[in-house]
C-alpha positions in Angstrom: -96.9 -115.9 1.5 -94.9 -117.0 4.8 -93.9 -114.9 7.5 -90.6 -115.6 9.6 -91.2 -113.8 13.1 -88.0 -113.3 15.4 -90.0 -113.6 18.5 -93.1 -115.0 17.5 -93.4 -118.6 16.5 -93.3 -119.1 12.7 -96.4 -121.1 12.1 -98.6 -118.1 13.0 -101.5 -117.3 10.3 -101.3 -113.7 8.8 -104.2 -112.2 11.3 -101.8 -113.5 14.1 -99.2 -112.4 12.8 -100.2 -108.7 12.3 -102.0 -108.6 16.1 -98.4 -110.3 17.3 -96.7 -107.4 15.3 -99.2 -104.9 17.3 -98.6 -106.5 20.6 -94.7 -106.5 20.0 -94.9 -102.8 19.1 -96.7 -101.8 22.2 -94.4 -104.0 24.5 -91.7 -102.0 22.8 -92.9 -98.7 23.5 -93.6 -99.2 27.0 -90.0 -100.6 27.5 -88.9 -97.6 25.9 -90.8 -94.6 26.8 -91.7 -92.9 29.8 -93.5 -94.9 32.7 -96.0 -92.1 32.6 -99.4 -93.5 31.0 -100.5 -90.4 30.4 -99.3 -88.8 27.2 -99.2 -85.2 26.3 -101.4 -83.9 23.9 -99.7 -80.6 23.1 -96.2 -79.1 22.6 -96.4 -77.7 25.7 -97.6 -80.6 27.7 -94.7 -82.3 26.4 -92.3 -80.1 27.3 -93.5 -79.8 30.8 -93.3 -83.6 30.8 -90.0 -84.0 29.8 -88.5 -81.3 32.3 -90.2 -83.1 34.8 -89.3 -87.1 33.7 -86.1 -88.0 36.0 -85.3 -91.2 33.6 -83.7 -88.7 30.8 -80.3 -86.8 31.4 -80.8 -83.6 32.8 -78.7 -81.8 29.5 -80.6 -83.7 27.4 -84.1 -82.6 28.9 -83.0 -79.0 28.7 -82.0 -79.4 25.1 -85.4 -81.1 23.9 -87.1 -78.2 26.6 -85.1 -75.2 24.3 -86.1 -77.0 21.0 -89.9 -77.4 21.7 -89.9 -73.9 22.7 -88.0 -72.7 19.7 -90.4 -75.1 17.7 -93.3 -73.0 18.8 -91.5 -70.0 18.4 -90.8 -70.8 14.8 -94.4 -71.9 14.0 -96.1 -68.4 15.2 -98.3 -70.5 17.6 -98.6 -70.4 21.4 -97.2 -73.9 22.6 -100.7 -74.7 24.0 -102.2 -74.9 20.5 -99.7 -77.3 18.7 -100.7 -81.2 18.6 -97.9 -83.6 19.6 -100.1 -86.2 17.2 -97.4 -86.9 14.3 -100.4 -86.8 11.4 -101.3 -83.6 12.6 -97.9 -81.9 13.4 -96.6 -83.0 10.0 -98.1 -80.6 7.8 -97.2 -77.8 10.0 -93.4 -79.2 9.5 -93.6 -79.9 6.0 -91.0 -77.4 3.9 -91.1 -75.3 6.7 -88.5 -72.7 5.6 -86.2 -72.4 8.4 -84.6 -69.1 6.9 -87.6 -67.2 7.6 -87.7 -68.1 11.4 -84.3 -66.7 11.6 -82.8 -70.5 11.8 -80.3 -72.3 9.7 -80.7 -75.6 8.0 -78.6 -77.6 11.0 -80.3 -75.7 13.9 -83.7 -76.9 12.3 -82.9 -80.1 11.6 -81.7 -80.5 15.6 -85.0 -79.0 16.5 -86.8 -81.9 14.3 -84.7 -84.6 15.9 -85.2 -83.3 19.4 -89.1 -83.2 18.8 -88.7 -86.8 17.1 -86.9 -87.9 20.3 -89.7 -86.6 22.8 -92.5 -87.7 20.7 -90.8 -91.0 20.8 -89.5 -91.2 24.7 -93.4 -90.6 25.4 -94.8 -93.0 22.7 -96.3 -90.9 20.5 -93.7 -91.6 17.2 -93.5 -95.3 17.4 -91.9 -95.8 14.1 -88.0 -96.0 14.8 -85.5 -93.4 13.5 -83.6 -94.4 10.7 -80.1 -94.1 12.7 -81.1 -95.4 16.0 -82.9 -99.1 15.5 -80.4 -101.6 14.5 -80.9 -104.2 11.9 -81.7 -107.8 12.4 -79.0 -110.1 11.2 -81.1 -111.2 8.4 -82.2 -107.7 7.3 -78.2 -106.7 7.5 -77.3 -109.6 5.4 -79.7 -108.8 2.7 -79.2 -105.0 2.6 -75.5 -105.5 3.1 -75.4 -106.6 -0.9 -77.1 -103.9 -2.3 -74.7 -101.7 -3.9 -76.6 -98.6 -4.7 -76.3 -96.4 -1.8 -79.8 -94.6 -3.0 -81.6 -98.1 -3.0 -79.8 -99.4 0.5 -80.9 -96.0 1.9 -84.5 -96.0 0.7 -84.6 -99.9 2.3 -83.1 -99.0 5.4 -86.1 -97.5 6.6 -87.7 -100.6 5.8 -85.7 -102.8 7.0 -85.5 -101.1 10.8 -89.1 -101.0 10.9 -89.4 -104.7 10.1 -86.4 -105.3 12.6 -88.2 -103.6 15.3 -91.6 -105.4 15.0 -89.6 -109.0 14.5 -90.4 -109.3 10.6 -87.6 -111.0 8.4 -87.3 -110.5 4.9 -89.1 -113.4 3.7 -92.4 -112.1 6.0 -92.6 -109.2 4.1 -95.8 -109.1 2.1 -98.9 -106.3 1.3 -100.0 -106.7 4.8 -96.8 -105.9 6.5 -96.7 -102.8 3.7 -100.2 -101.7 4.5 -99.0 -101.6 8.6 -95.7 -99.7 7.5 -97.8 -96.9 5.7 -99.9 -96.6 8.5 -97.4 -96.2 10.9 -95.5 -93.8 8.8 -98.4 -91.7 8.5 -99.4 -91.7 12.2 -96.7 -92.5 14.2 -93.8 -90.3 12.7 -92.8 -87.0 11.3 -91.3 -88.1 8.0 -92.6 -85.6 5.4 -93.8 -87.9 2.6 -94.8 -91.2 4.0 -96.8 -92.4 0.8 -93.2 -91.4 -1.0 -90.9 -93.7 1.5 -93.9 -96.6 1.3 -93.8 -96.8 -2.7 -90.1 -96.0 -3.4 -89.4 -99.1 -0.8 -91.7 -101.3 -2.6 -90.4 -100.4 -6.2 -86.6 -101.1 -5.2 -88.2 -104.3 -3.7 -89.9 -105.5 -6.6 -86.8 -104.8 -8.9 -84.7 -106.8 -6.7 -86.8 -109.3 -6.2 -87.8 -109.8 -10.3 -83.8 -109.6 -10.9 -81.4 -112.7 -11.3 -79.9 -112.2 -7.5 -80.5 -113.7 -3.5 -83.4 -112.1 -2.6 -87.2 -113.3 -1.9 -89.5 -113.5 -4.4 -92.4 -112.1 -2.9 -93.8 -109.1 -5.3 -95.3 -106.4 -3.4 -98.2 -103.9 -4.6 -97.0 -100.5 -6.1 -99.7 -97.7 -5.3 -100.2 -95.2 -7.9 -100.0 -91.9 -5.5 -100.6 -89.5 -8.6 -104.0 -87.2 -8.3 -105.3 -87.6 -11.6 -108.4 -88.8 -13.2 -108.1 -87.8 -16.7 -109.6 -90.5 -18.9 -107.5 -91.6 -21.9 -109.2 -90.3 -25.6 -109.4 -94.2 -26.6 -112.2 -94.0 -24.0 -114.6 -92.1 -26.1 -115.4 -92.2 -29.7 -113.5 -91.2 -32.1 -116.0 -88.5 -33.5 -115.8 -86.8 -30.4 -111.9 -86.3 -30.8 -112.0 -84.9 -34.2 -114.8 -82.4 -32.8 -112.4 -81.4 -30.3 -109.4 -80.9 -32.7 -111.6 -79.1 -35.2 -112.5 -77.1 -32.1 -109.3 -75.9 -31.3 -108.4 -75.3 -35.0 -111.4 -72.7 -34.8 -109.9 -71.1 -31.7 -106.5 -70.9 -32.9 -108.1 -69.0 -36.2 -105.5 -71.5 -38.6 -108.5 -70.9 -41.2 -108.8 -67.4 -41.9 -112.3 -67.9 -44.1 -114.1 -69.5 -41.1 -116.0 -66.7 -39.2 -115.1 -66.3 -35.8 -116.7 -64.3 -32.6 -113.6 -63.4 -31.2 -109.6 -63.1 -31.5 -107.6 -66.0 -32.5 -105.5 -67.7 -29.0 -102.6 -68.1 -28.8 -100.6 -71.3 -28.7 -100.2 -71.5 -24.7 -103.6 -70.7 -24.4 -105.0 -73.3 -26.8 -102.9 -75.9 -25.0 -104.8 -74.7 -21.7 -108.0 -75.4 -23.3 -106.9 -79.0 -24.7 -106.1 -79.9 -21.2 -109.2 -78.7 -19.6 -111.6 -80.3 -22.0 -110.0 -83.3 -21.8 -110.7 -83.2 -18.1 -114.2 -81.9 -18.5 -114.9 -84.7 -20.8 -113.2 -87.2 -18.0 -115.1 -85.8 -15.3 -118.9 -86.9 -17.5 -117.3 -90.4 -17.8 -116.1 -90.5 -14.2 -119.9 -89.6 -13.1 -121.2 -92.7 -14.2 -122.6 -91.8 -17.5 -122.0 -93.4 -20.8 -119.0 -92.5 -22.6 -120.3 -93.8 -25.9 -122.9 -91.1 -26.2 -120.4 -88.6 -26.3 -120.0 -88.1 -30.1 -119.6 -84.4 -30.4 -119.0 -81.4 -28.1 -122.8 -80.7 -28.4 -123.4 -83.9 -26.8 -120.9 -83.0 -23.8 -122.3 -79.7 -23.0 -125.9 -80.8 -23.2 -127.3 -79.5 -20.0 -127.8 -82.9 -18.0 -124.3 -83.9 -19.0 -122.7 -80.8 -18.4 -124.0 -80.6 -14.9 -123.2 -84.2 -14.4 -119.3 -82.9 -14.9 -119.6 -79.7 -12.8 -121.0 -81.9 -9.8 -118.0 -84.2 -10.3 -115.3 -81.1 -9.7 -117.6 -79.9 -6.9 -117.6 -83.0 -4.9 -114.0 -83.4 -5.6 -113.2 -80.1 -4.1 -115.0 -81.2 -0.8 -118.7 -79.9 -2.3 -117.1 -76.4 -2.0 -117.1 -74.2 -5.1 -113.4 -73.6 -6.7 -111.5 -71.8 -8.9 -111.1 -74.8 -11.0 -114.9 -75.4 -11.2 -115.5 -72.1 -12.7 -113.1 -72.7 -15.3 -114.9 -75.7 -16.1 -118.2 -73.6 -16.3 -116.6 -70.8 -18.7 -115.2 -73.6 -20.9 -118.6 -74.9 -21.1 -120.9 -72.1 -21.5 -118.2 -70.8 -24.4 -118.7 -74.2 -26.2 -122.6 -74.2 -25.8 -122.7 -70.9 -26.9 -120.2 -70.4 -29.8 -119.5 -73.7 -30.8 -122.4 -76.0 -30.5 -125.0 -73.3 -30.5 -127.3 -74.5 -27.9 -130.9 -72.9 -27.6 -131.5 -70.0 -24.9 -133.2 -72.2 -22.4 -130.3 -74.6 -22.5 -128.2 -72.2 -21.6 -130.3 -70.3 -18.9 -130.3 -73.9 -17.6 -126.3 -74.2 -17.0 -126.2 -70.7 -16.0 -128.7 -71.4 -13.3 -126.4 -74.1 -12.2 -123.5 -71.8 -12.4 -124.5 -69.1 -10.0 -125.0 -71.7 -7.3 -121.5 -73.4 -7.8 -119.2 -71.1 -9.0 -117.9 -68.6 -6.3 -117.7 -64.8 -6.7 -114.3 -64.7 -7.7 -112.9 -60.9 -5.8 -109.2 -60.3 -5.5 -106.2 -62.9 -5.6 -106.8 -66.6 -4.1 -105.9 -67.3 -1.0 -102.9 -69.1 -1.4 -101.4 -65.8 -3.2 -102.5 -64.0 -0.3 -101.0 -66.2 2.3 -97.6 -66.3 0.0 -97.5 -61.9 0.1 -98.4 -61.7 3.9 -95.0 -62.4 5.0 -93.7 -59.8 3.1 -95.8 -57.2 5.0 -92.6 -57.5 7.2 -90.3 -54.8 6.3 -87.0 -56.5 7.5 -88.2 -59.4 5.2 -89.2 -57.2 2.4 -85.7 -55.2 2.5 -84.0 -58.8 2.2 -86.1 -59.8 -1.0 -85.3 -56.4 -2.6 -81.5 -56.6 -1.6 -81.2 -60.3 -2.8 -79.6 -59.6 -6.0 -77.2 -57.5 -4.7 -76.1 -59.9 -1.5 -75.7 -62.9 -4.3 -73.6 -60.3 -6.7 -71.2 -59.8 -3.5 -70.9 -63.3 -2.9 -70.3 -64.0 -6.6 -67.3 -61.6 -6.5 -65.5 -62.9 -3.5 -65.9 -66.3 -4.4 -62.9 -65.4 -6.8 -62.4 -66.6 -10.5 -65.8 -67.2 -12.4 -67.0 -70.7 -12.9 -70.1 -72.1 -14.1 -71.9 -72.5 -10.8 -71.0 -69.0 -9.8 -72.5 -68.2 -13.3 -75.9 -69.9 -12.8 -76.1 -68.3 -9.5 -75.6 -64.8 -11.1 -77.8 -65.9 -13.5 -80.7 -66.4 -11.0 -80.1 -63.1 -9.1 -80.2 -61.1 -12.5 -83.8 -62.7 -13.5 -84.8 -61.9 -9.9 -83.6 -58.1 -10.7 -85.1 -57.9 -13.7 -88.3 -59.0 -12.4 -88.5 -56.6 -9.9 -87.9 -53.6 -12.1 -90.4 -55.0 -14.9 -92.7 -57.5 -13.7 -93.1 -59.5 -16.8 -94.2 -62.7 -17.0 -91.8 -65.8 -17.0 -92.4 -66.6 -20.8 -91.2 -63.2 -21.9 -88.2 -63.2 -19.2 -86.9 -66.6 -20.7 -86.9 -65.2 -24.4 -85.3 -62.1 -23.9 -82.5 -61.6 -26.4 -79.7 -58.8 -26.0 -79.9 -56.5 -28.7 -83.7 -57.3 -29.4 -85.4 -57.0 -26.1 -82.3 -55.6 -23.8 -81.2 -52.5 -25.8 -77.6 -50.9 -24.2 -77.5 -47.2 -25.2 -74.4 -45.3 -26.1 -74.7 -43.7 -22.6 -74.8 -47.1 -20.8 -78.6 -46.9 -20.2 -80.5 -50.2 -20.5 -83.8 -50.4 -21.8 -86.0 -53.8 -21.8 -88.9 -53.9 -24.4 -91.2 -56.6 -24.9 -93.1 -55.9 -28.1 -97.2 -56.6 -28.0 -97.0 -59.7 -30.3 -94.8 -61.6 -27.7 -97.2 -60.3 -24.8 -100.1 -62.8 -23.8 -102.8 -59.8 -23.7 -100.9 -57.8 -26.8 -100.1 -54.6 -24.5 -96.1 -53.9 -24.8 -93.8 -53.5 -22.2 -91.3 -50.9 -22.4 -89.1 -49.7 -19.2 -85.6 -48.1 -18.5 -83.8 -50.4 -15.9 -82.8 -48.7 -12.8 -78.8 -48.7 -12.1 -78.4 -51.6 -9.9 -79.9 -53.6 -12.6 -77.7 -52.5 -15.1 -74.6 -52.8 -13.3 -75.6 -56.3 -12.5 -76.4 -57.1 -16.2 -72.9 -55.5 -17.5 -71.1 -57.9 -15.2 -73.1 -61.0 -16.3 -72.6 -60.1 -19.8 -69.1 -59.3 -19.4 -67.9 -62.2 -17.3 -70.5 -64.9 -16.4 -72.5 -65.1 -19.6 -69.8 -66.8 -21.9 -69.6 -69.6 -19.4 -73.4 -70.7 -19.9 -73.4 -71.1 -23.6 -72.4 -69.9 -26.9 -70.9 -66.5 -26.6 -72.3 -65.8 -30.0 -75.6 -66.1 -29.2 -77.9 -63.4 -28.0 -79.8 -65.3 -25.4 -79.7 -63.8 -22.0 -80.4 -66.9 -20.4 -79.1 -69.4 -22.5 -80.0 -73.3 -22.4 -78.4 -76.3 -22.6 -78.8 -76.6 -26.5 -77.2 -74.9 -29.2 -78.7 -71.5 -29.9 -81.4 -72.2 -27.5 -82.6 -70.5 -24.6 -83.3 -71.6 -21.1 -86.6 -73.1 -20.5 -89.1 -71.6 -18.3 -89.5 -74.4 -16.0 -85.6 -74.2 -15.3 -85.9 -70.5 -14.8 -88.9 -70.8 -12.7 -87.5 -73.6 -10.6 -83.9 -71.8 -9.8 -86.2 -68.8 -9.0 -88.2 -70.7 -6.6 -85.1 -72.9 -5.0 -83.5 -69.7 -4.5 -86.2 -67.4 -2.7 -87.3 -70.6 -0.4 -83.5 -71.3 0.5 -82.6 -67.6 1.3 -85.7 -65.8 2.0 -87.9 -68.4 3.5 -90.7 -67.6 0.7 -93.0 -70.1 -1.1 -92.7 -68.4 -4.3 -93.4 -68.6 -7.9 -92.3 -65.8 -10.6 -95.8 -64.4 -11.2 -95.9 -63.7 -7.9 -93.6 -60.8 -8.8 -96.5 -58.8 -10.5 -98.9 -59.1 -7.6 -95.8 -57.8 -5.2 -95.9 -54.8 -7.6 -99.3 -54.2 -7.0 -98.8 -54.9 -3.3 -95.9 -52.2 -3.4 -97.9 -49.5 -4.9 -100.9 -50.1 -3.4 -99.8 -49.9 0.0 -97.7 -46.6 -0.6 -100.5 -45.3 -2.2 -104.1 -46.9 -1.7 -106.5 -46.5 -4.3 -103.8 -46.0 -7.3 -105.0 -49.0 -9.3 -104.5 -47.1 -12.5 -100.9 -46.8 -11.8 -100.8 -51.0 -11.3 -102.8 -51.3 -14.1 -99.6 -49.1 -16.3 -96.9 -51.4 -14.5 -98.8 -54.8 -15.1 -99.9 -53.8 -18.8 -103.6 -54.7 -18.3 -105.9 -53.8 -21.2 -108.9 -52.8 -18.9 -109.1 -51.7 -15.3 -111.4 -53.6 -14.7 -109.3 -56.6 -14.4 -106.9 -54.6 -12.3 -109.8 -53.7 -9.9 -111.0 -57.9 -10.1 -107.3 -59.0 -8.7 -106.4 -56.4 -6.6 -109.4 -54.5 -5.1 -109.0 -54.7 -1.4 -105.0 -54.9 -1.5 -105.0 -51.9 0.0 -106.8 -53.2 3.1 -103.7 -53.3 5.3 -102.5 -50.1 4.8 -106.1 -48.9 5.6 -106.4 -50.4 8.5 -103.0 -49.8 10.1 -103.8 -46.0 9.0 -107.5 -46.4 10.9 -105.3 -47.8 14.0 -103.2 -45.1 14.1 -106.2 -42.5 14.6 -107.9 -44.7 17.2 -104.4 -44.7 19.2 -104.1 -41.1 18.4 -107.6 -40.4 20.2 -106.9 -42.8 22.9 -103.8 -40.7 23.9 -106.0 -37.6 23.7 -108.7 -39.0 26.0 -106.1 -39.9 28.6 -104.4 -36.2 28.7 -105.1 -34.4 32.1 -107.7 -32.5 32.4 -107.2 -28.8 33.5 -108.5 -27.3 36.9 -111.1 -25.3 37.5 -114.5 -24.9 35.7 -114.5 -26.6 32.6 -117.2 -25.9 29.9 -120.0 -27.8 29.4 -119.6 -30.3 26.6 -122.3 -29.8 23.5 -123.1 -26.8 20.9 -122.5 -23.6 21.8 -125.8 -21.6 23.1 -127.0 -18.3 21.3 -126.4 -15.3 23.8 -129.8 -14.0 25.1 -131.3 -11.1 23.9 -131.4 -8.4 26.9 -135.0 -7.2 27.5 -136.2 -3.9 26.4 -137.6 -0.9 28.5 -141.1 1.2 27.6 -139.4 3.1 25.2 -138.7 0.0 23.1 -134.9 0.7 23.7 -132.5 -2.1 25.1 -132.4 -1.3 28.9 -129.0 -1.8 30.7 -130.0 -4.3 33.0 -133.3 -6.7 33.9 -135.7 -4.3 35.0 -139.0 -5.6 37.3 -142.1 -5.0 36.1 -143.5 -4.4 39.0 -141.4 -1.7 39.6 -141.9 1.7 38.4 -139.2 3.9 37.3 -137.6 6.3 39.3 -138.5 10.1 38.5 -136.1 12.2 36.8 -135.3 15.5 38.0 -133.9 16.7 34.5 -130.2 16.1 36.1 -127.5 13.4 34.9 -126.7 11.5 38.0 
């Protein structure tokens, strides 16, 4: 492998070449950055340093200072607590919903660009920005022959990086690419360094193996997929046969076989198949011999099952997780109902389960984090009125088109999920006349029969007026543009007489809510949102939540939503504390005040010698005055 440098000599070794790259990069940074040797560690220090730097144009300094101040406000953190290290700052900026902070997409791009400029100015971000680093003549000639814009765009950053450190195209190799990846991670704010690195390597190899003028060095292409499932060929064929028999038993395909529970639906069977594949792979990756896994009884034997559980526990950073809990439940069910293990073996597995499985209470932290922004009344109002806002935009656009029809379709799906929080599979499978029933007076009822619902609990609700109006507009003017007008699918797909897939509908909803409301959302969160709305307005109304979401048991409702009313409870408590504080600050009235404490009983007047109460106190040493028989 030969390296040709722009500045260093061409006969250097690889080690000398890489050290020269670091020297060139540090020299370049020193020449282009601020003369201040101390690098700011926080955004606050970076802003102060930029305002005090006289080498930058005054107007530019003010623009950067304003961008850094707005960045801290958007992240809802003090500028003194936001680090300037790109590796620590990147996760905060990745996929940040600018609309949630009240920023347009253009303004957010400007803020990121000015932040990148400030970091580069002080030597914190050393990877050159694509548009500010000129290509060397060799790189310019090489990339100029790339016809596809996408390939030229992805190789352009690599070309400018190599031009900045003095590496010509003939000198690109795996070590140069490793340095490129390291600098992307530690010295830039790009959102996905691993993908940029891999894309450049893939396109490089594609052109290197084609019949075109290109360096013939092939680069190592990393596999960034986070997968660990071993192919079924890594296990005995008898294990795969036993797994298939177990899945048939779960699905209840043979009614003559005795079962302990109701048959599973097809979606649940696919989940079990994926889970058992991951579990047996975890046992193989833990170091045990996969050839000994001949049946599922061998898989759930205590020693092997514990090895698989340990794999998932370590993979999650030696902390319990919901995934580990699911694997425990899977193994315990197989051991008890399929493999028929003994009582001692089951107890051994359950003992480990108590130590590794977290106690599940309420929703996951991720779902809590996604719902928390909706505690803001303005954002909640924006979400609830989003379908109506999209409807008005579509009507103002004029003549119906396919693009406008897709927008209205997404608005209708959001409106239906707000009105009736059903699952995405049921939403995608709605048919007009079967699930959407239009009455003679214009009322519309949504019905999902029990055989189409995951837990067998049917759903039926009359749609509100705004949903009915949106549905009527969609069916009359926009639905015919999306497929066969004779089809009864509410959300038609590309194929004839077919519905839109769950994933396509899910992605449309996610994209719409992220771009318009700044919410990292998925359709299932509408069910959690319904529970939050109910419990915020009426704490303790879990029976109402159970009815709306169609849970068979109140236990399921309590398991997921117990504690969701805590914010409302704490808000009420804070109001009580504030009221008591205000009362304590009231002025004390002038004059004698009563001593605090319980009221003392009134003293009984003393009795005279005749046993009758006297009119007042008497002195025992004083004898009564003699009476002359006359009243005084």
